[in-house]
C-alpha positions in Angstrom: 0.2 16.2 42.0 4.2 15.8 40.7 3.1 12.3 40.0 0.2 13.2 37.9 2.6 15.9 36.0 4.9 13.1 35.1 2.4 10.4 34.3 0.8 13.5 32.2 4.2 14.1 30.4 4.8 10.5 29.9 1.5 10.3 28.2 2.1 12.8 25.9 5.3 12.0 24.9 4.3 8.6 24.2 1.6 10.0 21.8 4.4 12.4 20.1 6.6 9.3 19.4 3.6 7.3 17.9 2.7 10.1 15.7 6.3 10.6 14.5 6.6 6.8 13.9 3.3 6.8 11.9 4.8 9.6 9.7 7.7 7.6 8.8 5.5 4.7 8.1 3.8 6.7 5.7 6.7 8.0 4.1 8.1 4.7 3.7 4.8 3.4 2.3 4.8 6.3 -0.4 8.1 5.6 -1.4 7.6 1.8 -1.8 3.9 2.7 -3.7 6.3 4.7 -6.4 8.8 1.8 -6.6 6.1 -0.7 -7.0 4.5 1.5 -9.6 7.8 1.9 -11.4 8.3 -1.9 -11.2 5.2 -2.5 -12.5 5.8 -0.1 -15.9 9.1 -2.0 -16.5 6.9 -5.3 -16.0 4.8 -4.2 -18.6 7.5 -3.2 -20.8 9.3 -6.5 -20.4 6.1 -8.6 -20.9 5.7 -7.3 -24.6 5.3 -10.1 -27.2 7.4 -8.5 -29.8 10.8 -7.3 -28.3 10.8 -7.7 -24.7 13.6 -5.7 -23.1 14.9 -7.9 -20.2 14.7 -11.4 -19.2 11.7 -13.0 -17.3 11.9 -16.5 -15.8 8.6 -18.6 -15.2 8.6 -21.6 -13.6 5.9 -24.1 -12.9 6.0 -26.9 -10.3 4.0 -29.3 -8.6 3.8 -31.4 -5.7 1.4 -33.5 -3.3 0.1 -31.6 -0.2 -1.2 -34.1 2.6 -4.8 -33.2 3.4 -4.8 -30.5 0.3 -4.0 -32.9 -2.7 -2.2 -31.5 -5.5 -0.4 -28.1 -5.3 0.5 -26.2 -8.7 3.0 -22.9 -8.3 3.1 -20.7 -11.2 6.3 -18.3 -10.5 7.4 -15.6 -12.5 10.3 -13.5 -11.9 11.2 -10.1 -13.3 15.0 -9.6 -13.4 17.5 -6.8 -14.0 20.9 -7.4 -15.2 23.8 -6.8 -12.6 27.0 -5.2 -13.9 30.3 -4.5 -12.2 32.2 -1.2 -12.0 33.6 -1.9 -15.7 30.0 -2.2 -17.3 30.3 -5.7 -17.6 27.2 -8.2 -16.7 28.1 -10.4 -13.7 24.8 -11.9 -13.1 21.0 -11.4 -12.7 18.8 -10.1 -9.8 14.7 -10.4 -9.6 13.3 -7.2 -8.6 9.8 -8.5 -8.4 8.4 -12.1 -8.0 4.9 -13.3 -8.3 3.8 -16.8 -7.1 0.4 -18.3 -7.7 -1.0 -21.6 -6.6 -3.7 -23.5 -5.0 -3.7 -24.9 -1.6 -6.8 -27.1 -1.1 -10.0 -25.2 -1.2 -7.7 -21.9 -1.3 -6.4 -20.2 -4.4 -3.4 -17.7 -3.2 -1.6 -15.0 -5.1 1.7 -13.6 -3.7 3.6 -10.8 -4.7 7.1 -9.5 -3.7 9.0 -6.5 -4.6 12.7 -6.2 -4.3 15.3 -3.3 -4.2 16.5 -3.0 -7.4 19.8 -1.5 -6.1 20.5 -4.0 -3.0 18.1 -6.8 -3.8 16.4 -6.7 -0.5 12.6 -7.1 -0.3 10.9 -4.1 0.5 7.0 -5.2 -0.3 5.0 -8.4 -0.2 1.2 -8.8 -0.9 -0.7 -12.0 -0.5 -4.5 -12.5 -1.6 -6.3 -15.5 -0.7 -9.5 -16.9 -2.1 -11.5 -19.2 0.7 -13.3 -22.0 -0.1 -16.3 -20.6 1.0 -15.9 -17.5 -1.4 -14.6 -15.1 1.2 -11.2 -13.5 1.0 -7.6 -12.7 3.0 -5.6 -9.9 1.7 -2.3 -8.6 3.6 0.3 -5.9 2.4 3.6 -5.7 4.2 5.7 -2.8 3.7 9.6 -2.7 4.9 12.4 -0.2 5.5 15.5 -0.7 3.8 17.3 -2.1 6.9 14.7 -5.1 6.8 12.5 -4.1 9.4 8.7 -3.8 9.4 7.6 -0.4 8.5 3.7 -1.1 8.1 1.2 -3.9 7.5 -2.3 -4.2 6.4 -4.5 -7.2 7.0 -7.8 -8.5 6.2 -8.9 -11.5 7.2 -11.7 -13.8 7.3 -12.5 -14.9 10.9 -13.3 -18.3 10.3 -10.4 -18.9 7.9 -8.0 -16.9 9.4 -4.9 -16.0 6.8 -1.8 -17.2 6.2 0.3 -14.4 6.4 2.5 -12.4 8.7 5.7 -10.9 8.6 7.7 -14.2 9.4 6.1 -15.8 6.5 6.5 -13.3 3.9 10.0 -12.6 5.0 10.9 -16.3 4.8 9.1 -16.7 1.5 10.8 -13.8 0.1 14.0 -15.1 0.8 13.2 -18.7 -0.4 12.1 -17.3 -3.8 15.4 -15.7 -4.1 17.2 -18.4 -3.2 15.5 -20.5 -5.7 16.3 -18.0 -8.4 20.4 -17.8 -7.1 20.4 -21.2 -7.5 18.8 -21.7 -10.9 20.1 -18.4 -12.2 23.9 -18.5 -10.6 
């Protein structure tokens, strides 16, 4: 009887912990969605043709991939100025990066949202159009410390998906390093 009670207590504790984690993940998702909306509003303002408010940077590059043919990337950085304590401009930092490209029969679009204060990635989104009309999609929400808070994946069984936590972290880091190389 005592073993059954201990097992029941352990089971209830595990369920309570799962509910708390889920609540934390939902809270983080709501926070990231708010930041995403703010970033999109800034981007719309920055994309106006008459007088852009901030700097944006667009990069296009092409390379030949074995088995996939030529791949052409269109990368767009939305940039904030970074100032020191005295208000002097000391650099730039991307707050949003998009990358669209073809990979053989697939068309891919990716977005990376960075925290405007720390520069750390907090959200990644990827969308693929497969060669047969099916699609894959993924959303990744990250905590302030870089750990994964929540992910949502929808993938076609035949094609699978390139999206996973490791990939989006590496891609976001590479896009950031590329920016830092071009805009020291």
